[in-house]
C-alpha positions in Angstrom: 127.1 83.4 88.1 128.9 81.2 90.9 127.1 84.2 93.4 123.5 83.3 92.0 124.1 79.5 92.3 125.2 80.0 96.0 122.3 82.2 96.5 119.5 79.5 95.3 121.2 76.9 97.6 121.0 79.1 100.5 117.4 79.7 99.5 116.8 76.2 99.2 118.4 75.4 102.4 116.4 77.9 104.3 113.0 76.3 102.7 114.0 73.0 103.7 115.0 74.1 107.2 111.6 75.8 107.4 109.6 72.9 106.1 111.3 70.6 108.2 110.6 72.8 111.5 107.0 72.7 110.4 106.8 69.1 110.0 108.4 68.6 113.5 106.3 71.1 115.3 103.8 69.8 117.7 101.5 72.2 120.0 98.8 70.9 122.4 95.0 71.0 121.3 92.8 73.7 122.8 90.1 70.8 122.9 92.0 67.1 123.7 90.7 64.3 122.2 89.4 61.5 124.7 88.7 58.0 123.5 86.7 55.9 126.2 85.9 52.5 126.3 83.1 50.0 127.9 82.4 46.7 128.5 78.3 46.2 127.7 77.4 42.4 128.2 79.9 40.4 125.8 80.5 43.4 123.7 81.8 46.8 123.9 80.9 50.5 123.7 83.4 53.1 122.6 83.1 57.1 122.3 85.6 59.6 120.7 85.4 63.0 121.2 86.9 66.8 121.9 86.9 68.0 125.2 86.2 72.1 125.2 86.7 73.9 128.3 84.2 76.5 129.7 87.2 79.2 130.4 84.6 81.7 132.2 81.9 81.5 129.4 78.2 80.8 129.7 78.0 77.8 128.0 74.4 76.4 127.8 72.2 79.2 125.9 75.0 81.2 124.7 77.9 79.4 123.7 75.8 76.3 122.9 72.7 77.7 121.8 69.4 76.3 122.9 67.5 74.5 120.5 70.3 74.0 117.8 72.0 71.0 116.6 75.4 70.6 118.5 78.5 68.3 117.5 78.5 67.5 121.3 82.2 68.3 121.9 84.6 70.3 120.0 86.0 69.9 116.0 84.9 66.8 114.6 81.5 65.3 115.4 81.5 63.0 118.3 81.4 59.3 117.4 79.8 56.5 119.3 80.4 52.8 118.3 78.1 49.8 119.4 79.5 46.3 118.5 76.0 45.1 118.6 72.4 46.2 118.5 71.3 48.2 121.6 68.3 49.8 123.3 68.5 53.5 123.7 66.0 54.4 126.0 64.0 51.5 125.1 64.6 52.3 121.5 66.5 49.7 119.5 69.5 51.1 117.3 71.4 48.8 115.1 75.6 47.9 115.7 77.5 50.5 114.1 79.4 53.9 114.3 77.6 57.1 114.6 77.8 60.8 115.1 76.4 61.6 118.2 74.5 65.0 118.2 72.6 66.5 120.4 69.8 69.5 120.8 70.4 70.9 124.1 67.2 72.8 125.7 66.8 74.3 129.1 64.3 71.8 130.2 64.8 69.1 127.6 67.5 67.6 125.5 67.6 65.9 122.1 70.1 63.1 121.6 70.5 62.3 118.0 72.3 59.2 116.5 73.4 60.1 112.8 74.5 58.1 110.0 77.3 60.2 108.9 80.0 59.8 111.4 82.7 61.3 109.5 82.1 65.0 109.7 83.6 68.3 111.3 81.2 69.6 113.9 77.6 69.9 112.6 78.1 72.1 109.7 77.1 69.3 107.1 74.8 67.8 109.5 71.7 66.5 107.5 68.5 65.4 109.4 67.8 62.9 106.8 70.7 60.8 108.1 69.4 60.5 111.5 68.8 57.0 112.6 67.3 57.7 116.2 66.5 60.7 118.3 65.4 60.4 122.1 64.7 63.0 124.4 66.0 63.4 127.9 65.8 65.8 130.9 68.9 67.7 131.8 69.8 67.9 135.7 71.7 70.8 137.6 75.1 69.7 139.2 75.9 70.9 142.4 79.2 72.0 141.4 81.0 73.4 138.2 82.5 71.2 135.6 85.2 73.0 133.7 86.0 70.7 130.6 83.4 68.9 128.9 83.2 65.3 129.9 81.5 62.3 128.7 81.6 59.0 130.8 79.5 55.7 131.3 77.9 55.7 134.6 75.5 53.3 136.4 77.1 50.1 134.6 75.6 46.9 135.0 76.0 43.5 133.2 73.5 44.5 130.7 72.9 48.0 130.8 74.7 51.5 131.6 74.0 55.0 131.3 75.9 57.4 129.3 76.5 61.0 130.7 77.4 64.5 129.3 78.4 66.8 132.0 79.6 70.5 131.0 79.3 73.7 133.4 76.4 73.0 135.8 74.4 70.7 133.5 74.3 66.8 133.2 72.5 64.8 130.7 72.3 61.0 130.7 70.4 58.2 128.6 70.4 54.6 129.0 72.1 51.9 126.9 71.0 48.3 127.0 71.5 45.4 125.3 69.6 41.5 125.4 72.3 39.2 124.4 70.5 36.2 126.7 69.7 34.2 123.7 73.4 34.5 122.3 75.0 34.2 125.4 73.0 30.6 126.0 73.8 29.5 122.7 77.3 30.0 123.4 77.3 28.3 126.7 75.7 25.2 124.9 78.2 25.1 122.5 81.2 25.4 125.1 79.4 22.6 127.1 80.3 20.1 123.7 83.9 20.9 124.2 86.4 19.0 125.8 87.1 21.6 128.6 83.7 22.6 129.9 83.2 26.0 131.3 81.6 24.5 134.3 82.2 27.3 137.0 81.5 30.4 134.4 78.3 28.7 133.0 77.2 28.1 136.5 78.0 32.0 137.8 75.8 33.2 134.6 72.6 30.8 135.6 73.2 31.9 139.5 73.3 35.8 138.2 70.3 35.9 135.8 68.0 33.7 138.0 68.0 30.6 135.3 67.7 26.9 135.9 69.2 26.8 139.1 69.3 22.9 139.4 71.3 23.3 136.2 73.7 25.6 138.0 74.0 23.3 140.9 75.2 20.3 138.5 77.7 22.4 137.1 79.0 24.0 140.3 79.5 20.6 141.8 81.5 19.7 138.5 83.5 22.6 138.8 84.2 21.9 142.6 85.6 18.6 141.7 88.2 20.2 139.5 89.1 23.0 142.1 89.2 20.9 145.3 91.2 23.3 147.6 89.9 26.8 145.8 87.9 28.6 148.7 86.6 30.8 145.9 84.8 27.7 144.3 83.2 26.7 147.9 82.0 30.2 148.3 80.3 30.3 145.1 79.3 26.6 145.4 77.6 27.9 149.0 75.7 30.7 147.4 74.5 28.6 144.3 73.5 25.6 146.7 71.4 28.5 149.0 69.5 29.8 146.1 68.4 26.5 145.1 66.9 25.7 148.6 69.9 23.3 149.8 70.5 24.8 152.8 72.7 21.8 154.4 74.9 21.8 151.1 75.3 25.4 151.5 76.5 25.5 155.0 79.1 22.4 154.1 80.4 24.4 151.2 81.0 27.4 153.0 82.5 25.7 156.2 84.8 23.7 153.6 85.7 27.2 152.2 86.3 28.8 155.3 88.8 25.9 156.5 90.6 26.3 153.1 90.9 30.1 153.1 92.2 30.2 156.8 94.7 27.5 155.8 96.0 29.7 153.0 95.8 32.8 154.9 93.2 34.0 152.5 91.7 36.9 154.3 89.3 37.8 151.6 87.6 34.3 151.4 87.8 34.0 155.0 85.7 36.9 155.0 83.2 35.8 152.2 82.8 32.2 153.3 82.4 33.4 156.8 79.0 35.7 155.4 78.1 32.6 153.2 77.9 30.5 156.0 76.1 32.8 158.4 73.4 33.6 155.3 73.0 29.9 155.3 72.4 29.3 158.8 69.4 31.8 158.7 
């Protein structure tokens, strides 16, 4: 009886040790996970996907067949999240998280945004869940990309490209936002507060070719609060020049240059010199 009890305890200990070992076991995934995040306007775009490698295989047309829905990566369907409404290749897409599927082709790819973001691969994919499809042209890369890569390219304030690269193929599609009215409303609201964002508001108006007289007024107010700031003088010079005040632009750049030299700030010595030269033309 004692021997039986001892055998049971030993067996239980072995099971416990085995379970504990399994719980602690960590192995690298053949297709690692990557999360990428990018600012777009005042919101962000993010992508989560798994990255398979070619490993000597022919990818498109064989490993990934042409004309068939593809998870656009490995394992789980690739997910893309937009915090606000966007335009994909000029077509509207509401804010949300989507499964990013593709249908590769030799001469044309279909980019698919599907409502069912939580699915393994494309095995339960339903076309009825598609929210948007756009078609784009692939391009041939000069060098081999071993591991499937998704990245943001050509990033601007209100638009960017999302690119998919693998083997010697690259596919890109444009993502754009129109947040102008929302931003203008937020500027108007902020200007009602005690601490007014004169500099940031003037910069936005300058960059987006809006009311330049208003931008000038705001930049002058910003300058009052930063009388020893060469960067404010630099941007004041650019704003005044764009508004047509050449004399004011020259004066601001000269003041900024003197401040930058006094502070040994070589960056704004260079920038204010450039602004001064441009204003004198």
